[in-house]
C-alpha positions, 0 to 999 in steps of 0.5 A: 255464550263464549265468556273467554277466548284463551290462548288455546281454548274457548270458555263457555258458560252453561246455566242450569235450571233445575230444582235446588235439591237436584243441582249438584247431581245435574251439574256433575252429570252434565260435566261427565256426559259432556266429557264423554261426548267430546271423547266419543267425537274425538274432540280433545281439550287443548292445553298450552305446550312448548316443544324444545328441540336441542342440537 
């Protein structure tokens, strides 16, 4: 579910169901593996930027 549309991003909410004692390991593994998947597919996380040209 998209929870926010930013200037250069879409923010998604991901809910995790697991045993309470596994929560942080699952959370960090999902974050790390998600980033690796984005990198492998050539998907970059956007960020606001401004180019200034001076003459």
